[in-house]
Residue, then its C-alpha position, 0 to 999 in steps of 0.5 A: m230509937g223510936r220504932r212506932s207508927g203514926i209519926s208525925s210529919t215534924e219527926r219524919a222530916f227530922r229523920k229524912v234530915f238526919a239520913d241525908t246528913l248521915r249519908r253525907v258525912i259517912g259516905n258510901q263506901r263499902g263498910a262506911a256505915s259500919r266504921a260510923a257505927a264503930e266511931l259513934r259507939i251504937s250498933r250497925q243495925a241502928i245506922s241502917l235503920y236511920l239510914k232508912e229513916k225508919a227510926t228517929p235518933s235519940a238526942e244523944v245519938v244526934r249528938k255524937v253525930c254532931k260531935q264527931w263531924a263538926l255539925s250543930l243542930d239549929v232550932n229548925g232542926n237542920i243539921v249544919s256545919e258549925a261555921s254555917f251555924a255560926l253565921q245564922d240569925t239568932g233571932p227568937v225561933s219557935v221550937p218544933p214539937l219533936q225537939l221539945r220532946l228531945l229537949p230533956d234527953a239532949l240536956d241529960s246527954l250534955n255531960d261535958e259540954n259548956i251550957k249557957v241559958k239566960i232569961a231573955r224575957k218574961v211576958g206572964e207565964s211565957v219565958d224566952l230562953e237563950v240557950r248556948i251550948e258549946f261542944v268540948r272536943 
């Protein structure tokens, strides 16, 4: 959980997307946040910080949320249902700086997942990769 001042606009936007997604999936019934914290095995305080957009979730927390509620995180930082994710254009996309920082943490957290990486194209020192991660339920 990153509690620091001076966050980038990309990170601020991701916090908002994540908070909106959490609100949508856990609902606003009494005790919903506590139940979600228990299901995700994170603290109630962490859920509260995410909902208030005061902290950036780790890649592991994002993975848990996506797995729990059948969501996917696209390369633009949008959290979408797995059904709509499958319908998205799979053309090349630039990855925002926030997600580049999350990438090593995200890959470490993918213990039981099926990861397929393919080199799509190499030009000089640049490599375009195609990455597909299938979450095991």
